[in-house]
C-alpha positions as CSV (number, residue, x, y, z in Angstrom):
1,M,-29.6,-88.9,4.4
2,P,-28.9,-90.1,7.8
3,S,-25.4,-91.5,8.1
4,V,-25.8,-95.2,9.7
5,F,-23.4,-96.6,12.5
6,S,-22.9,-99.4,14.4
7,V,-21.2,-100.2,17.4
8,G,-19.8,-103.0,18.7
9,R,-20.2,-104.1,22.9
10,P,-17.5,-106.1,24.7
11,S,-19.9,-108.7,25.3
12,G,-20.0,-109.1,21.7
13,R,-23.3,-107.1,21.1
14,S,-24.3,-104.7,17.9
15,L,-25.7,-101.3,18.5
16,T,-26.9,-99.6,15.7
17,G,-27.6,-96.2,15.4
18,L,-28.7,-93.2,13.1
19,V,-27.0,-89.6,13.0
20,H,-29.0,-86.7,11.2
21,G,-28.3,-83.1,10.6
22,P,-24.7,-81.3,9.7
23,A,-21.4,-83.4,10.5
24,D,-20.4,-80.4,12.4
25,G,-23.7,-79.3,14.7
26,T,-24.5,-79.5,18.3
27,P,-25.1,-83.2,19.4
28,I,-28.4,-84.2,21.0
29,L,-29.3,-87.5,21.7
30,F,-33.3,-88.4,21.2
31,I,-34.6,-91.5,23.1
32,A,-37.7,-92.1,21.2
33,G,-40.8,-93.6,22.7
34,A,-42.6,-97.0,23.1
35,G,-42.0,-99.6,20.1
36,T,-40.0,-97.2,17.7
37,G,-36.3,-97.7,16.8
38,K,-33.7,-95.8,15.3
39,S,-35.8,-93.8,12.6
40,M,-38.2,-91.9,15.0
41,V,-37.0,-88.3,15.2
42,F,-38.2,-84.7,15.2
43,G,-37.3,-81.4,13.8
44,E,-35.2,-82.4,11.0
45,H,-36.6,-79.4,9.1
46,L,-34.6,-77.3,11.8
47,L,-31.3,-79.3,11.9
48,D,-29.6,-77.3,9.4
49,T,-30.4,-74.1,10.1
50,R,-30.4,-74.6,13.8
51,G,-27.1,-76.6,13.8
52,I,-28.0,-79.3,15.2
53,R,-26.6,-83.3,15.0
54,L,-29.3,-85.7,15.8
55,I,-28.5,-89.3,17.4
56,T,-30.7,-91.8,17.4
57,M,-30.6,-95.9,18.6
58,D,-32.0,-98.9,18.2
59,R,-32.4,-99.9,21.5
60,P,-31.1,-103.9,22.8
61,G,-33.5,-106.3,20.7
62,M,-35.0,-103.7,18.1
63,G,-34.2,-102.7,14.9
64,G,-30.4,-103.7,14.0
65,S,-29.1,-103.7,17.7
66,D,-28.8,-107.4,19.3
67,P,-31.1,-108.2,22.3
68,D,-29.6,-107.7,25.7
69,P,-31.5,-110.7,27.9
70,T,-30.2,-108.5,31.2
71,R,-31.2,-105.1,30.0
72,T,-32.0,-102.7,32.1
73,P,-32.9,-98.8,32.7
74,A,-28.9,-98.4,33.6
75,S,-27.1,-100.6,31.1
76,T,-29.8,-99.0,28.5
77,A,-28.2,-95.8,29.2
78,D,-24.7,-97.3,29.5
79,D,-25.3,-98.7,25.8
80,Y,-26.5,-95.0,24.7
81,R,-23.5,-93.8,26.2
82,A,-21.2,-96.2,23.7
83,F,-23.4,-95.4,20.9
84,V,-22.6,-91.8,21.8
85,A,-19.2,-91.7,22.0
86,A,-18.4,-93.8,19.2
87,V,-20.6,-91.4,17.0
88,L,-19.0,-88.3,18.3
89,G,-15.4,-89.9,19.1
90,V,-14.8,-89.3,22.5
91,T,-14.4,-91.3,26.0
92,N,-17.0,-89.4,27.8
93,P,-19.9,-87.7,26.0
94,N,-21.6,-85.2,27.3
95,V,-24.8,-84.3,25.4
96,P,-27.9,-82.6,26.0
97,V,-30.4,-85.6,26.1
98,V,-34.0,-85.3,24.7
99,A,-36.6,-88.5,26.1
100,N,-39.8,-88.7,24.6
101,S,-43.1,-90.5,26.3
102,Q,-42.2,-94.5,27.5
103,G,-38.6,-93.2,26.2
104,A,-38.5,-90.8,29.8
105,V,-37.0,-94.2,32.1
106,F,-34.0,-94.1,29.6
107,G,-33.7,-90.3,30.1
108,L,-33.5,-90.4,33.7
109,A,-31.3,-93.4,33.7
110,V,-29.0,-91.1,31.7
111,A,-29.4,-88.9,33.2
112,A,-28.8,-90.4,36.9
113,Q,-25.4,-91.5,35.3
114,G,-24.4,-87.7,35.1
115,W,-23.2,-87.7,31.6
116,A,-26.4,-85.5,29.7
117,Q,-26.1,-81.9,29.6
118,T,-29.8,-81.1,29.8
119,L,-32.6,-83.8,29.9
120,V,-36.0,-82.8,28.3
121,L,-38.9,-84.6,29.2
122,V,-41.6,-84.4,26.3
123,S,-44.8,-85.6,26.9
124,P,-43.2,-88.4,29.3
125,A,-44.7,-91.4,30.4
126,D,-44.9,-91.5,34.6
127,E,-43.8,-93.9,36.7
128,V,-47.2,-95.5,36.9
129,A,-46.1,-98.2,39.4
130,D,-45.1,-95.9,42.0
131,P,-48.2,-95.0,44.4
132,S,-48.8,-91.6,44.2
133,V,-48.7,-91.8,40.5
134,R,-51.0,-95.1,40.1
135,A,-53.6,-93.4,42.4
136,L,-54.6,-91.0,39.7
137,L,-54.6,-93.3,36.7
138,P,-58.1,-94.4,35.3
139,E,-58.6,-98.3,36.4
140,T,-57.8,-99.2,32.7
141,A,-54.5,-97.8,33.0
142,R,-53.6,-100.2,36.2
143,A,-54.2,-103.5,34.7
144,L,-50.6,-103.8,33.3
145,P,-48.6,-102.0,35.9
146,D,-50.1,-104.4,38.0
147,L,-50.1,-107.4,36.0
148,A,-46.6,-106.5,35.3
149,Q,-45.6,-106.8,39.1
150,S,-47.8,-109.2,40.0
151,A,-47.6,-112.0,37.2
152,P,-44.4,-110.9,35.3
153,D,-44.7,-113.5,32.8
154,A,-48.5,-113.0,32.1
155,A,-47.5,-109.1,31.5
156,R,-44.5,-110.1,28.9
157,D,-47.1,-113.2,27.4
158,L,-49.6,-110.3,26.6
159,L,-46.9,-107.7,25.7
160,R,-45.8,-110.7,23.1
161,S,-49.1,-110.8,21.6
162,F,-48.7,-106.8,20.4
163,T,-48.2,-105.5,16.9
164,P,-46.6,-102.4,15.3
165,R,-50.5,-102.2,14.0
166,A,-52.0,-102.5,17.2
167,M,-49.5,-99.9,18.4
168,R,-50.5,-97.5,16.2
169,D,-54.1,-97.9,16.5
170,M,-54.1,-97.8,20.2
171,V,-52.1,-94.0,19.6
172,L,-54.4,-93.2,17.2
173,D,-57.9,-94.4,18.9
174,G,-56.3,-92.3,22.3
175,S,-55.8,-89.2,20.3
176,D,-57.9,-85.9,20.2
177,A,-58.5,-84.6,16.3
178,Q,-55.6,-82.2,16.6
179,D,-52.5,-85.1,17.1
180,R,-54.9,-87.3,15.3
181,A,-54.0,-84.8,12.2
182,V,-50.1,-84.9,13.1
183,Y,-49.7,-88.7,13.2
184,T,-52.0,-89.8,10.4
185,A,-50.2,-86.9,8.1
186,P,-48.7,-89.2,5.0
187,A,-44.9,-88.0,6.0
188,F,-45.4,-88.2,9.4
189,D,-47.3,-91.9,9.2
190,A,-44.4,-94.0,6.8
191,L,-42.1,-92.0,9.3
192,Y,-43.9,-94.0,12.6
193,Q,-44.6,-97.6,10.4
194,T,-40.7,-97.6,9.9
195,A,-39.7,-97.1,13.4
196,L,-42.4,-99.0,14.6
197,A,-40.9,-102.1,12.2
198,E,-38.0,-101.4,14.2
199,G,-39.6,-101.5,17.4
200,F,-40.9,-104.7,17.1
201,A,-38.0,-106.8,15.2
202,G,-37.8,-110.1,15.8
203,D,-39.6,-111.5,18.0
204,G,-40.7,-107.8,19.6
205,S,-38.3,-108.5,22.6
206,G,-37.0,-104.7,22.5
207,Y,-40.4,-103.4,22.6
208,V,-41.3,-106.0,25.4
209,A,-38.2,-105.4,27.6
210,D,-39.0,-101.5,27.1
211,T,-42.6,-102.3,28.4
212,M,-42.0,-103.8,31.4
213,M,-39.4,-101.4,33.0
214,A,-41.9,-98.9,32.7
215,S,-44.7,-100.5,33.9
216,T,-42.9,-101.8,37.2
217,R,-41.0,-99.8,39.5
218,W,-37.6,-97.7,38.1
219,P,-34.6,-98.1,39.8
220,I,-33.1,-94.8,39.7
221,N,-32.4,-92.5,42.4
222,F,-34.4,-89.3,41.6
223,A,-32.4,-87.6,44.3
224,T,-29.2,-87.4,42.7
225,I,-29.7,-86.3,39.3
226,T,-28.5,-83.0,39.0
227,T,-28.5,-82.5,35.2
228,P,-31.0,-79.2,34.3
229,V,-34.2,-81.0,33.7
230,T,-37.1,-79.4,31.5
231,V,-40.8,-81.3,31.4
232,L,-42.5,-80.5,28.5
233,F,-46.4,-81.3,28.1
234,G,-49.1,-80.6,25.9
235,A,-52.1,-79.1,27.8
236,H,-54.6,-81.2,25.8
237,D,-52.8,-84.3,26.2
238,Q,-54.4,-87.1,28.0
239,V,-52.6,-90.1,27.4
240,H,-48.7,-89.2,29.3
241,S,-49.9,-88.5,32.5
242,P,-52.5,-87.9,34.5
243,D,-51.2,-84.5,36.3
244,H,-49.0,-83.5,33.1
245,G,-46.2,-84.6,34.6
246,A,-46.3,-82.4,38.2
247,I,-45.6,-85.3,40.5
248,L,-42.8,-86.2,38.2
249,T,-41.7,-83.2,38.2
250,T,-41.3,-82.7,41.9
251,R,-39.8,-85.8,42.3
252,L,-36.7,-84.0,40.2
253,P,-34.4,-81.8,42.6
254,N,-33.3,-78.9,39.3
255,A,-36.6,-79.5,36.7
256,Q,-38.9,-76.9,35.3
257,R,-42.3,-78.1,33.8
258,T,-44.0,-76.0,31.0
259,V,-47.8,-77.0,29.7
260,V,-48.2,-75.5,26.3
261,S,-51.6,-74.0,25.5
262,N,-52.5,-75.0,22.6
263,A,-50.0,-78.1,22.0
264,G,-51.5,-82.1,22.9
265,G,-49.5,-85.3,23.0
266,A,-48.1,-84.8,19.4
267,L,-45.8,-81.9,21.0
268,L,-42.7,-83.2,20.0
269,W,-43.4,-82.9,16.6
270,T,-45.7,-79.6,16.3
271,H,-43.4,-77.4,19.1
272,S,-39.8,-79.0,17.9
273,D,-38.3,-75.6,18.4
274,L,-39.6,-75.1,22.1
275,V,-37.9,-78.4,22.2
276,F,-34.5,-77.9,21.2
277,N,-34.8,-74.8,22.8
278,A,-34.9,-76.2,26.0
279,A,-31.8,-79.2,24.7
280,L,-29.7,-76.1,24.1
281,Q,-30.7,-74.1,27.3
282,H,-32.2,-71.1,26.2
283,P,-34.9,-70.4,28.6
284,E,-35.8,-67.3,27.4
285,M,-37.2,-69.1,24.4
286,L,-39.6,-71.3,26.5
């Protein structure tokens, strides 16, 4: 069973998360994707054999973590740093970081702060408001980022109408048969629904804040990120990026990209060993 941690912040807010795997394992921070809280994990069957301690956290406004009305990617990265530091009992953590899907913006914010030992972006969502990426998007995928920039209050109202069920249905509707089989497997579906309940906790403010940050320009100086970054994509992924992260990879000075031929958008769960290899810097095993 995972251990529950709660960490206080100077503002009086509380952060809540889970730690999975052996107490003496190598710590890895996992930043989950859209609308999912601390219960979302991957590679659980590998944690003991590979000696990995996987750390997850409810972002502010999700699950057991108090909202932060002024949240930014940088402040969210600060919260992750405080949480990891408390879990490990250190002042300045330096750990491998894995970020999935919409969690990519927060993984990059962590790397920009300099405390990610390595960063693995698994099926990362692109900065859709960047003109070079926007030009590649189908018209339907431009609607939300355009609204978020031109009428942010209207975008927030739209996002507040979203529900855990709607998110699950959207993911399944956009998946091919291979990914759908992963997402609808009973064990994963139960896990996903628990994580979505956390992600949309209360009034859904955490999900709204996440998605607004992901849909507008990212206030991150990519050129300053010296952390080794691995971008992993499934060749059959038609959801997370129009070019499987090619533009994203070129924007990072110390990044490499691997496109896995037999994987799709569920790469994080179908190829968990590959993700851990990248996080632990075993490039010969990629």
